[in-house]
VOGU-3710 file (C-alpha; in Angstrom, 3 decimals, decimal comma):
1> maerfareep> 0,102/0,020/0,054  2,836/2,336/0,954  4,589/1,664/-2,565  1,147/2,104/-4,455  0,305/5,276/-2,794  3,762/6,628/-3,459  3,308/5,831/-7,153  -0,080/7,475/-7,375  1,135/10,751/-5,731  1,539/13,589/-8,168
11> drfvvpilll> 3,420/16,000/-5,825  7,015/14,677/-5,176  7,299/16,711/-1,941  4,468/14,619/-0,277  5,114/11,253/1,351  1,490/9,840/1,543  2,420/6,875/3,837  5,059/6,191/6,129  5,939/2,516/6,824  7,693/1,882/10,250
21> epippdqgpy> 8,277/-1,174/12,386  8,613/-0,498/16,214  11,769/-2,310/17,572  11,394/-3,590/20,970  13,911/-1,860/23,237  17,217/-3,485/24,278  16,920/-1,876/27,734  15,458/1,147/29,487  12,448/3,242/28,457  13,694/4,010/24,776
31> lrldyywqii> 10,713/2,557/22,636  9,155/6,206/21,989  12,535/7,607/21,345  13,211/4,793/18,669  10,086/5,489/17,111  11,142/9,339/16,729  14,212/7,979/15,256  12,663/5,650/12,709  10,429/8,865/11,542  13,558/10,942/11,241
41> dalkehllik> 15,522/8,430/9,484  12,728/7,588/7,073  12,280/11,360/6,009  15,974/12,499/6,233  16,323/12,456/2,562  13,308/14,787/2,054  14,210/18,260/0,852  12,358/20,164/3,389  13,404/18,095/6,216  17,253/18,328/5,801
51> ellgnvahlm> 17,582/21,586/7,825  15,787/20,112/10,587  18,422/17,510/11,084  20,951/20,043/12,335  19,241/20,276/15,652  19,719/16,601/16,479  22,425/15,351/14,159  24,756/14,711/17,085  21,886/12,657/18,821  21,012/10,914/15,738
61> aspkatrskl> 24,939/9,724/15,334  25,140/8,763/19,067  24,988/4,923/19,619  22,095/3,083/21,865  24,425/2,724/24,578  24,797/6,572/25,346  20,966/7,198/25,071  20,717/6,718/28,847  22,736/9,940/29,034  19,968/11,854/26,961
71> gaidwlkvrg> 18,250/14,600/29,091  14,764/15,768/28,968  15,559/18,645/26,588  17,292/16,331/24,217  14,200/14,106/23,961  11,872/17,027/23,427  14,220/18,089/20,446  14,009/14,797/19,123  10,268/14,642/19,390  9,954/18,267/17,964
81> vaeqalirar> 11,937/17,119/15,001  9,802/14,093/14,211  6,756/16,085/14,485  7,911/18,868/12,265  9,161/16,212/9,840  5,650/14,365/9,536  4,147/18,056/9,078  6,441/19,339/6,304  6,428/16,037/4,309  2,562/16,244/4,676
91> vkavfadegh> 2,562/12,553/5,669  -1,124/11,350/5,673  -0,650/8,059/7,475  1,928/6,076/9,515  1,735/2,380/9,102  3,213/0,712/12,222  3,663/-2,900/11,437  3,876/-5,088/14,360  1,864/-2,360/16,049  1,371/-4,292/19,232
101> rlmqgdgsqs> 5,171/-3,789/20,196  4,071/0,086/20,581  1,427/-1,024/23,165  3,585/-3,330/25,073  6,546/-1,039/25,605  9,020/-1,878/28,232  6,908/-2,065/31,259  7,396/1,495/32,439  4,221/2,873/30,640  0,635/1,433/30,898
111> vdeqlewlks> -1,198/0,654/27,694  -3,509/3,656/28,261  -0,217/5,982/28,611  1,096/4,395/25,290  -2,307/5,188/23,366  -2,654/8,756/24,837  1,024/9,246/23,749  0,230/8,095/20,408  -3,108/10,025/20,282  -1,207/13,167/21,294
121> lsnrtnvlhv> 1,445/12,620/18,376  -1,508/12,271/16,074  -3,408/15,346/17,197  -0,307/17,518/16,959  0,725/16,396/13,536  -2,666/15,536/11,921  -1,334/12,203/10,920  -3,367/8,915/11,125  -1,640/6,201/12,672  -2,430/2,633/11,646
131> lvgpyalfgf> -1,429/-0,237/13,990  -1,093/-3,421/12,043  -0,322/-6,785/13,750  -1,609/-10,194/15,053  -4,545/-10,981/17,546  -2,317/-9,792/20,218  -3,154/-6,236/19,096  -6,748/-6,749/19,830  -6,528/-6,590/23,737  -5,203/-3,020/23,356
141> rntsgqlarr> -8,535/-1,558/21,772  -11,279/0,172/23,333  -9,401/0,825/26,859  -11,302/3,963/27,282  -14,127/5,824/25,595  -12,269/8,770/24,201  -9,824/6,328/22,890  -12,485/3,972/21,455  -14,312/6,875/19,644  -10,987/8,063/17,820
151> grdihfaryh> -10,268/4,339/16,572  -11,503/2,071/14,034  -11,168/-1,503/14,079  -10,572/-3,516/10,770  -10,485/-7,321/11,192  -8,577/-9,140/8,431  -9,803/-12,589/9,317  -8,665/-15,575/7,329  -10,620/-17,299/4,669  -13,041/-20,073/5,452
161> vedkeertaf> -13,264/-22,111/2,436  -16,704/-23,627/3,839  -18,392/-20,414/3,062  -19,165/-20,121/-0,680  -18,065/-16,221/-1,007  -14,948/-16,656/1,048  -13,954/-19,813/-1,026  -14,456/-17,935/-4,248  -12,381/-15,130/-2,807  -9,694/-17,499/-1,781
171> vaalkyller> -9,340/-19,131/-5,098  -9,142/-15,862/-6,609  -6,239/-14,773/-4,387  -4,620/-18,186/-5,372  -4,993/-17,772/-8,944  -3,544/-14,128/-8,586  -0,282/-15,468/-6,783  0,171/-18,534/-9,201  0,124/-16,185/-12,364  2,849/-14,501/-10,840
181> vpldvdlnal> 5,043/-17,314/-10,211  8,368/-17,173/-12,761  7,860/-20,731/-13,676  5,731/-22,926/-15,785  2,668/-23,643/-13,904  -0,391/-25,929/-14,653  -3,008/-23,479/-13,549  -6,096/-25,226/-13,881  -4,693/-28,363/-12,058  -3,276/-26,309/-9,091
191> lsrwrwwasg> -6,590/-24,334/-8,856  -8,737/-27,686/-8,752  -6,825/-28,754/-5,377  -8,236/-25,517/-3,684  -9,011/-27,651/-0,646  -5,480/-28,847/-0,294  -4,060/-25,355/-0,495  -6,616/-24,144/2,156  -5,601/-26,807/4,509  -1,987/-26,340/4,107
201> cvgcigvlkd> -2,047/-22,465/4,626  -5,057/-22,686/7,262  -6,777/-19,974/5,116  -4,186/-17,378/5,571  -3,081/-15,833/2,445  0,444/-14,645/4,195  1,245/-18,237/4,916  -0,024/-19,239/1,349  2,535/-16,676/-0,134  5,537/-17,834/2,066
211> wlvdavaatl> 4,605/-21,348/0,913  4,843/-20,498/-2,677  8,116/-18,525/-2,230  9,921/-21,363/-0,483  8,615/-23,876/-3,309  9,888/-21,455/-6,120  13,168/-21,076/-4,227  13,769/-24,861/-4,213  12,755/-25,170/-7,846  15,272/-22,410/-8,996
221> vqkgtsltee> 17,909/-24,062/-6,506  17,477/-27,609/-8,615  17,626/-25,645/-11,906  13,940/-26,530/-12,623  11,602/-24,802/-15,005  8,121/-25,589/-13,623  6,283/-25,718/-10,476  5,333/-29,318/-9,607  3,339/-30,851/-6,996  6,043/-32,897/-5,635
231> ilaramphpa> 7,993/-29,627/-4,667  4,938/-27,986/-3,300  4,297/-30,880/-1,118  7,843/-30,791/0,215  7,692/-27,041/0,852  4,257/-27,223/2,571  4,305/-25,925/6,146  4,937/-28,475/8,580  1,890/-30,013/10,371  3,224/-28,783/13,814
241> rclslemear> 3,490/-25,231/12,270  -0,164/-25,758/10,841  -1,405/-26,887/14,323  0,236/-23,818/15,884  -1,210/-21,497/13,225  -4,801/-22,921/13,397  -4,990/-22,876/17,126  -3,796/-19,215/17,346  -6,281/-18,217/14,543  -9,280/-20,038/16,462
251> agehkvalhd> -8,423/-18,468/19,733  -8,174/-15,143/18,189  -11,422/-15,521/16,139  -13,246/-16,619/19,455  -12,091/-13,633/21,240  -13,292/-11,285/18,629  -16,703/-12,899/18,387  -17,057/-13,411/22,231  -15,991/-9,674/22,870  -18,485/-8,303/20,433
261> sesakqfqal> -21,358/-10,595/21,657  -20,711/-9,885/25,350  -20,239/-6,192/24,675  -23,542/-6,243/22,936  -25,194/-7,955/25,911  -23,743/-5,490/28,503  -24,772/-2,439/26,606  -28,359/-3,622/26,274  -28,635/-4,470/29,941  -27,000/-0,965/30,607
271> lkkpakasng> -29,885/0,541/28,675  -32,578/-1,382/30,452  -31,249/-0,292/33,717  -31,573/3,452/34,441  -28,587/5,044/35,648  -28,624/6,542/39,167  -27,239/9,827/40,340  -24,997/10,421/43,239  -27,561/10,696/45,786  -29,188/7,493/44,995
281> ktaptpgsmp> -32,175/8,851/42,773  -32,690/7,769/39,418  -31,219/10,355/37,058  -33,463/11,974/34,420  -33,297/11,059/31,032  -31,603/13,525/28,686  -33,930/16,482/27,782  -36,333/16,316/30,635  -36,825/18,278/33,751  -36,717/16,676/37,151
291> gaphagqadg> -40,220/15,870/38,421  -41,859/16,632/35,029  -44,187/14,130/33,296  -43,279/12,233/30,281  -44,793/13,298/27,061  -47,132/10,435/26,840  -48,255/10,791/30,664  -49,137/14,567/30,223  -52,645/13,956/29,141  -53,502/11,384/31,859
301> iaepasatlp> -52,838/13,685/34,742  -55,873/15,336/36,396  -55,918/19,131/37,153  -55,234/19,983/40,956  -58,308/20,367/43,042  -57,765/24,196/43,572  -58,300/24,504/39,819  -61,846/23,331/39,864  -63,041/23,667/43,746  -63,420/26,879/45,534
311> mqqvapkptk> -60,755/27,711/48,067  -61,712/26,356/51,521  -62,374/29,113/54,109  -59,690/28,828/57,168  -60,913/30,247/60,273  -58,070/32,278/62,123  -56,318/30,533/64,877  -57,374/32,211/68,101  -54,930/34,284/70,000  -53,898/33,150/73,350
321> lrvgqraper> -54,660/35,733/76,062  -52,453/36,708/79,030  -53,317/35,774/82,399  -55,860/38,324/83,901  -56,825/39,677/80,414  -60,696/39,750/79,789  -61,864/38,332/76,718  -63,314/40,850/74,152  -67,227/40,991/74,492  -70,254/43,398/74,682
331> dpvgetsapr> -70,995/44,224/78,385  -74,665/43,935/79,088  -76,794/47,155/79,262  -79,977/47,441/81,066  -82,039/44,781/82,192  -81,393/41,265/80,434  -83,866/38,643/79,731  -84,041/35,346/78,183  -83,734/35,328/74,567  -87,034/35,519/72,662
341> pageiynakp> -87,774/33,402/69,769  -87,158/34,965/66,210  -89,858/36,716/64,609  -91,593/37,791/67,964  -91,964/41,446/68,476  -90,193/43,001/71,306  -90,882/46,185/73,086  -88,355/47,799/74,712  -89,099/49,933/77,703  -86,444/52,609/78,565
351> skspeardih> -84,534/51,903/82,055  -84,552/54,011/84,665  -80,971/53,658/85,081  -78,387/56,542/84,280  -76,588/54,608/81,797  -79,866/53,808/79,905  -81,131/57,315/79,903  -77,659/58,332/78,435  -77,467/55,561/75,641  -81,340/56,966/74,649
361> krfglssas> -80,231/60,666/74,628  -76,958/59,745/72,362  -78,859/57,964/69,862  -82,228/60,060/69,885  -84,432/57,132/71,217  -87,633/57,992/72,610  -89,099/56,477/75,481  -91,675/54,703/73,282  -89,402/53,209/70,819
//
Protein backbone atom coordinates (compact mmCIF):
# COMPACT_ATOMS: atom_id res chain seq x y z
CA UNK A 1 0.00 0.00 0.00
CA UNK A 2 2.84 2.38 0.81
CA UNK A 3 4.43 1.72 -2.59
CA UNK A 4 1.14 2.08 -4.45
CA UNK A 5 0.24 5.40 -2.80
CA UNK A 6 3.76 6.67 -3.45
CA UNK A 7 3.42 5.87 -7.17
CA UNK A 8 0.00 7.52 -7.39
CA UNK A 9 1.06 10.72 -5.58
CA UNK A 10 1.66 13.50 -8.16
CA UNK A 11 3.44 15.87 -5.74
CA UNK A 12 7.01 14.71 -5.16
CA UNK A 13 7.24 16.67 -1.90
CA UNK A 14 4.38 14.65 -0.37
CA UNK A 15 5.00 11.35 1.41
CA UNK A 16 1.52 9.81 1.58
CA UNK A 17 2.32 6.80 3.77
CA UNK A 18 5.27 6.17 6.06
CA UNK A 19 5.93 2.50 6.82
CA UNK A 20 7.63 1.79 10.15
CA UNK A 21 8.25 -1.22 12.33
CA UNK A 22 8.59 -0.51 16.06
CA UNK A 23 11.66 -2.15 17.56
CA UNK A 24 11.46 -3.67 21.02
CA UNK A 25 13.88 -1.76 23.27
CA UNK A 26 17.05 -3.51 24.31
CA UNK A 27 16.99 -1.85 27.71
CA UNK A 28 15.39 1.16 29.36
CA UNK A 29 12.42 3.29 28.28
CA UNK A 30 13.58 3.96 24.71
CA UNK A 31 10.60 2.64 22.74
CA UNK A 32 9.19 6.12 22.03
CA UNK A 33 12.64 7.52 21.27
CA UNK A 34 13.26 4.75 18.75
CA UNK A 35 9.91 5.57 17.16
CA UNK A 36 11.01 9.20 16.71
CA UNK A 37 14.34 7.94 15.37
CA UNK A 38 12.61 5.85 12.68
CA UNK A 39 10.39 8.75 11.59
CA UNK A 40 13.36 11.09 11.21
CA UNK A 41 15.49 8.44 9.51
CA UNK A 42 12.74 7.57 7.01
CA UNK A 43 12.29 11.25 6.03
CA UNK A 44 15.89 12.47 6.26
CA UNK A 45 16.30 12.56 2.45
CA UNK A 46 13.30 14.84 2.04
CA UNK A 47 14.30 18.28 0.80
CA UNK A 48 12.25 20.12 3.46
CA UNK A 49 13.52 17.94 6.29
CA UNK A 50 17.29 18.27 5.85
CA UNK A 51 17.49 21.64 7.58
CA UNK A 52 15.79 20.15 10.67
CA UNK A 53 18.46 17.50 11.09
CA UNK A 54 21.04 20.04 12.26
CA UNK A 55 19.33 20.28 15.65
CA UNK A 56 19.55 16.55 16.34
CA UNK A 57 22.43 15.41 14.10
CA UNK A 58 24.68 14.70 17.08
CA UNK A 59 21.86 12.77 18.78
CA UNK A 60 21.09 10.73 15.68
CA UNK A 61 24.77 9.76 15.38
CA UNK A 62 25.03 8.63 18.99
CA UNK A 63 24.92 4.88 19.62
CA UNK A 64 22.13 3.25 21.62
CA UNK A 65 24.42 2.71 24.58
CA UNK A 66 24.69 6.46 25.18
CA UNK A 67 20.95 7.17 25.04
CA UNK A 68 20.63 6.72 28.77
CA UNK A 69 22.58 9.97 29.13
CA UNK A 70 20.05 11.97 27.11
CA UNK A 71 18.24 14.59 29.14
CA UNK A 72 14.65 15.82 28.91
CA UNK A 73 15.64 18.66 26.55
CA UNK A 74 17.29 16.24 24.12
CA UNK A 75 14.18 14.06 24.15
CA UNK A 76 11.99 17.08 23.43
CA UNK A 77 14.26 18.09 20.54
CA UNK A 78 13.99 14.65 18.97
CA UNK A 79 10.21 14.64 19.34
CA UNK A 80 9.93 18.17 17.95
CA UNK A 81 11.99 17.29 14.88
CA UNK A 82 9.93 14.12 14.32
CA UNK A 83 6.68 16.08 14.52
CA UNK A 84 7.94 18.79 12.16
CA UNK A 85 9.18 16.14 9.74
CA UNK A 86 5.71 14.59 9.56
CA UNK A 87 4.12 17.99 9.03
CA UNK A 88 6.56 19.27 6.39
CA UNK A 89 6.49 16.04 4.41
CA UNK A 90 2.66 16.19 4.55
CA UNK A 91 2.45 12.58 5.65
CA UNK A 92 -1.12 11.33 5.61
CA UNK A 93 -0.65 8.11 7.56
CA UNK A 94 1.99 6.16 9.45
CA UNK A 95 1.71 2.37 9.17
CA UNK A 96 3.26 0.73 12.22
CA UNK A 97 3.78 -2.92 11.35
CA UNK A 98 3.84 -5.16 14.43
CA UNK A 99 1.98 -2.34 16.14
CA UNK A 100 1.37 -4.37 19.30
CA UNK A 101 5.01 -3.67 20.22
CA UNK A 102 4.13 0.00 20.67
CA UNK A 103 1.45 -0.98 23.17
CA UNK A 104 3.52 -3.50 25.06
CA UNK A 105 6.38 -1.08 25.61
CA UNK A 106 9.03 -1.93 28.16
CA UNK A 107 6.80 -2.08 31.25
CA UNK A 108 7.45 1.50 32.36
CA UNK A 109 4.25 2.79 30.72
CA UNK A 110 0.77 1.32 30.80
CA UNK A 111 -1.27 0.61 27.69
CA UNK A 112 -3.43 3.69 28.32
CA UNK A 113 -0.32 5.86 28.60
CA UNK A 114 1.04 4.51 25.32
CA UNK A 115 -2.27 5.11 23.56
CA UNK A 116 -2.52 8.63 24.99
CA UNK A 117 1.02 9.32 23.78
CA UNK A 118 0.13 8.08 20.31
CA UNK A 119 -3.10 10.12 20.32
CA UNK A 120 -1.16 13.24 21.29
CA UNK A 121 1.35 12.65 18.49
CA UNK A 122 -1.51 12.22 16.02
CA UNK A 123 -3.31 15.37 17.20
CA UNK A 124 -0.21 17.56 17.01
CA UNK A 125 0.73 16.42 13.49
CA UNK A 126 -2.72 15.63 12.05
CA UNK A 127 -1.31 12.29 10.88
CA UNK A 128 -3.28 9.05 11.07
CA UNK A 129 -1.48 6.19 12.85
CA UNK A 130 -2.39 2.68 11.74
CA UNK A 131 -1.32 -0.19 13.99
CA UNK A 132 -1.07 -3.45 12.09
CA UNK A 133 -0.42 -6.71 13.89
CA UNK A 134 -1.65 -10.15 14.96
CA UNK A 135 -4.46 -10.91 17.40
CA UNK A 136 -2.19 -9.73 20.22
CA UNK A 137 -3.15 -6.21 19.12
CA UNK A 138 -6.84 -6.90 19.82
CA UNK A 139 -6.42 -6.64 23.58
CA UNK A 140 -5.26 -3.02 23.37
CA UNK A 141 -8.41 -1.61 21.77
CA UNK A 142 -11.24 0.27 23.48
CA UNK A 143 -9.38 0.78 26.75
CA UNK A 144 -11.35 4.02 27.30
CA UNK A 145 -14.30 5.80 25.76
CA UNK A 146 -12.26 8.72 24.40
CA UNK A 147 -9.77 6.41 22.72
CA UNK A 148 -12.49 4.09 21.43
CA UNK A 149 -14.30 6.88 19.60
CA UNK A 150 -11.05 7.98 17.91
CA UNK A 151 -10.16 4.54 16.61
CA UNK A 152 -11.47 2.12 14.01
CA UNK A 153 -11.07 -1.64 14.04
CA UNK A 154 -10.56 -3.56 10.81
CA UNK A 155 -10.47 -7.34 11.20
CA UNK A 156 -8.61 -9.09 8.40
CA UNK A 157 -9.91 -12.56 9.10
CA UNK A 158 -8.58 -15.64 7.37
CA UNK A 159 -10.56 -17.35 4.61
CA UNK A 160 -13.05 -20.06 5.60
CA UNK A 161 -13.51 -22.16 2.49
CA UNK A 162 -16.68 -23.74 3.87
CA UNK A 163 -18.37 -20.47 3.02
CA UNK A 164 -19.09 -20.10 -0.72
CA UNK A 165 -18.19 -16.41 -0.98
CA UNK A 166 -14.96 -16.79 1.00
CA UNK A 167 -14.04 -19.88 -1.03
CA UNK A 168 -14.44 -17.91 -4.23
CA UNK A 169 -12.27 -15.11 -2.85
CA UNK A 170 -9.60 -17.58 -1.72
CA UNK A 171 -9.42 -19.26 -5.14
CA UNK A 172 -9.12 -15.82 -6.77
CA UNK A 173 -6.23 -14.90 -4.46
CA UNK A 174 -4.55 -18.26 -5.17
CA UNK A 175 -4.89 -17.68 -8.92
CA UNK A 176 -3.44 -14.17 -8.56
CA UNK A 177 -0.31 -15.56 -6.84
CA UNK A 178 0.15 -18.52 -9.19
CA UNK A 179 -0.02 -16.25 -12.24
CA UNK A 180 2.99 -14.34 -10.90
CA UNK A 181 5.20 -17.36 -10.31
CA UNK A 182 8.27 -17.08 -12.62
CA UNK A 183 7.95 -20.75 -13.64
CA UNK A 184 5.75 -22.91 -15.81
CA UNK A 185 2.52 -23.55 -13.89
CA UNK A 186 -0.39 -25.86 -14.69
CA UNK A 187 -2.91 -23.34 -13.44
CA UNK A 188 -6.09 -25.40 -13.84
CA UNK A 189 -4.63 -28.48 -12.17
CA UNK A 190 -3.37 -26.53 -9.17
CA UNK A 191 -6.57 -24.51 -8.79
CA UNK A 192 -8.62 -27.72 -8.75
CA UNK A 193 -6.86 -28.65 -5.50
CA UNK A 194 -8.03 -25.52 -3.69
CA UNK A 195 -8.99 -27.49 -0.57
CA UNK A 196 -5.45 -28.87 -0.27
CA UNK A 197 -4.10 -25.35 -0.55
CA UNK A 198 -6.53 -24.09 2.08
CA UNK A 199 -5.60 -26.80 4.59
CA UNK A 200 -1.88 -26.24 4.04
CA UNK A 201 -2.06 -22.49 4.74
CA UNK A 202 -5.01 -22.69 7.23
CA UNK A 203 -6.81 -20.09 5.11
CA UNK A 204 -4.15 -17.38 5.55
CA UNK A 205 -2.91 -15.66 2.40
CA UNK A 206 0.34 -14.63 4.09
CA UNK A 207 1.18 -18.26 4.84
CA UNK A 208 0.19 -19.21 1.28
CA UNK A 209 2.55 -16.60 -0.14
CA UNK A 210 5.47 -17.86 1.98
CA UNK A 211 4.68 -21.40 0.90
CA UNK A 212 4.87 -20.47 -2.78
CA UNK A 213 8.07 -18.46 -2.29
CA UNK A 214 9.76 -21.46 -0.64
CA UNK A 215 8.61 -23.77 -3.43
CA UNK A 216 9.84 -21.42 -6.17
CA UNK A 217 13.19 -21.00 -4.40
CA UNK A 218 13.61 -24.77 -4.11
CA UNK A 219 12.76 -25.19 -7.79
CA UNK A 220 15.29 -22.57 -8.87
CA UNK A 221 18.00 -24.18 -6.74
CA UNK A 222 17.38 -27.47 -8.54
CA UNK A 223 17.50 -25.68 -11.91
CA UNK A 224 13.88 -26.54 -12.51
CA UNK A 225 11.60 -24.71 -14.91
CA UNK A 226 8.13 -25.69 -13.70
CA UNK A 227 6.30 -25.67 -10.40
CA UNK A 228 5.37 -29.25 -9.56
CA UNK A 229 3.12 -30.72 -6.87
CA UNK A 230 6.07 -32.73 -5.57
CA UNK A 231 8.06 -29.60 -4.75
CA UNK A 232 4.95 -27.94 -3.36
CA UNK A 233 4.34 -30.90 -1.05
CA UNK A 234 7.94 -30.70 0.27
CA UNK A 235 7.65 -26.93 0.82
CA UNK A 236 4.27 -27.26 2.51
CA UNK A 237 4.29 -25.93 6.13
CA UNK A 238 5.02 -28.62 8.71
CA UNK A 239 1.94 -30.09 10.44
CA UNK A 240 3.20 -28.79 13.79
CA UNK A 241 3.36 -25.30 12.35
CA UNK A 242 -0.11 -25.66 10.84
CA UNK A 243 -1.44 -26.83 14.21
CA UNK A 244 0.02 -23.80 15.96
CA UNK A 245 -1.38 -21.45 13.32
CA UNK A 246 -4.80 -23.07 13.44
CA UNK A 247 -5.02 -22.91 17.22
CA UNK A 248 -3.88 -19.30 17.31
CA UNK A 249 -6.32 -18.30 14.57
CA UNK A 250 -9.24 -20.03 16.30
CA UNK A 251 -8.38 -18.44 19.63
CA UNK A 252 -8.22 -15.00 18.04
CA UNK A 253 -11.49 -15.46 16.15
CA UNK A 254 -13.21 -16.71 19.31
CA UNK A 255 -11.90 -13.73 21.26
CA UNK A 256 -13.28 -11.29 18.70
CA UNK A 257 -16.66 -13.01 18.47
CA UNK A 258 -16.99 -13.37 22.25
CA UNK A 259 -16.01 -9.76 22.85
CA UNK A 260 -18.55 -8.50 20.32
CA UNK A 261 -21.42 -10.59 21.72
CA UNK A 262 -20.63 -9.86 25.37
CA UNK A 263 -20.27 -6.14 24.67
CA UNK A 264 -23.67 -6.10 22.95
CA UNK A 265 -25.31 -7.89 25.90
CA UNK A 266 -23.75 -5.61 28.48
CA UNK A 267 -24.72 -2.51 26.51
CA UNK A 268 -28.35 -3.63 26.23
CA UNK A 269 -28.42 -4.45 29.96
CA UNK A 270 -27.19 -0.95 30.78
CA UNK A 271 -29.87 0.60 28.58
CA UNK A 272 -32.59 -1.30 30.45
CA UNK A 273 -31.23 -0.31 33.85
CA UNK A 274 -31.54 3.46 34.43
CA UNK A 275 -28.49 5.20 35.75
CA UNK A 276 -28.58 6.58 39.30
CA UNK A 277 -27.34 9.94 40.44
CA UNK A 278 -24.92 10.41 43.32
CA UNK A 279 -27.81 10.91 45.79
CA UNK A 280 -29.23 7.49 44.96
CA UNK A 281 -32.19 8.83 42.94
CA UNK A 282 -32.78 7.83 39.37
CA UNK A 283 -31.16 10.32 37.05
CA UNK A 284 -33.56 12.05 34.63
CA UNK A 285 -33.40 11.14 31.01
CA UNK A 286 -31.63 13.62 28.72
CA UNK A 287 -33.88 16.51 27.72
CA UNK A 288 -36.31 16.13 30.61
CA UNK A 289 -36.78 18.24 33.72
CA UNK A 290 -36.61 16.62 37.14
CA UNK A 291 -40.12 15.85 38.36
CA UNK A 292 -41.74 16.72 35.02
CA UNK A 293 -44.09 14.09 33.50
CA UNK A 294 -43.20 12.30 30.31
CA UNK A 295 -44.89 13.40 27.10
CA UNK A 296 -47.11 10.32 27.08
CA UNK A 297 -48.25 10.90 30.64
CA UNK A 298 -49.23 14.57 30.37
CA UNK A 299 -52.78 13.88 29.14
CA UNK A 300 -53.53 11.40 31.93
CA UNK A 301 -52.69 13.70 34.82
CA UNK A 302 -55.75 15.32 36.50
CA UNK A 303 -55.85 19.02 37.18
CA UNK A 304 -55.24 20.08 40.77
CA UNK A 305 -58.31 20.45 43.05
CA UNK A 306 -57.69 24.19 43.46
CA UNK A 307 -58.41 24.69 39.75
CA UNK A 308 -62.00 23.29 39.95
CA UNK A 309 -63.19 23.72 43.59
CA UNK A 310 -63.63 26.96 45.59
CA UNK A 311 -60.92 27.72 48.04
CA UNK A 312 -61.73 26.38 51.50
CA UNK A 313 -62.29 29.04 54.17
CA UNK A 314 -59.94 28.70 57.06
CA UNK A 315 -60.87 30.23 60.44
CA UNK A 316 -58.17 32.38 61.97
CA UNK A 317 -56.21 30.78 64.71
CA UNK A 318 -57.37 32.17 68.13
CA UNK A 319 -54.92 34.38 69.91
CA UNK A 320 -53.90 33.27 73.37
CA UNK A 321 -54.64 35.80 76.14
CA UNK A 322 -52.40 36.77 78.95
CA UNK A 323 -53.28 35.74 82.46
CA UNK A 324 -55.90 38.16 83.93
CA UNK A 325 -56.86 39.70 80.55
CA UNK A 326 -60.60 39.90 79.75
CA UNK A 327 -61.96 38.31 76.63
CA UNK A 328 -63.42 40.79 74.10
CA UNK A 329 -67.23 40.82 74.49
CA UNK A 330 -70.13 43.33 74.77
CA UNK A 331 -71.10 44.25 78.30
CA UNK A 332 -74.81 43.83 79.12
CA UNK A 333 -76.80 47.13 79.23
CA UNK A 334 -79.97 47.50 81.21
CA UNK A 335 -82.15 44.62 82.20
CA UNK A 336 -81.46 41.35 80.53
CA UNK A 337 -83.91 38.66 79.87
CA UNK A 338 -83.98 35.35 78.22
CA UNK A 339 -83.73 35.48 74.48
CA UNK A 340 -87.03 35.49 72.61
CA UNK A 341 -87.87 33.32 69.71
CA UNK A 342 -87.11 34.72 66.28
CA UNK A 343 -89.96 36.69 64.68
CA UNK A 344 -91.55 37.78 67.97
CA UNK A 345 -92.11 41.55 68.41
CA UNK A 346 -90.19 43.01 71.27
CA UNK A 347 -91.12 46.27 72.93
CA UNK A 348 -88.22 47.78 74.72
CA UNK A 349 -88.99 50.04 77.65
CA UNK A 350 -86.50 52.59 78.69
CA UNK A 351 -84.53 51.73 81.77
CA UNK A 352 -84.53 54.12 84.67
CA UNK A 353 -80.81 53.68 85.19
CA UNK A 354 -78.52 56.62 84.37
CA UNK A 355 -76.61 54.58 81.85
CA UNK A 356 -79.77 53.70 79.94
CA UNK A 357 -80.98 57.31 79.87
CA UNK A 358 -77.59 58.37 78.51
CA UNK A 359 -77.74 55.85 75.69
CA UNK A 360 -81.27 56.92 74.77
CA UNK A 361 -80.25 60.55 74.61
CA UNK A 362 -77.08 59.75 72.54
CA UNK A 363 -78.94 57.82 69.86
CA UNK A 364 -82.10 59.96 69.94
CA UNK A 365 -84.36 57.19 71.12
CA UNK A 366 -87.70 58.06 72.50
CA UNK A 367 -89.15 56.40 75.51
CA UNK A 368 -91.76 54.73 73.32
CA UNK A 369 -89.32 53.16 70.88
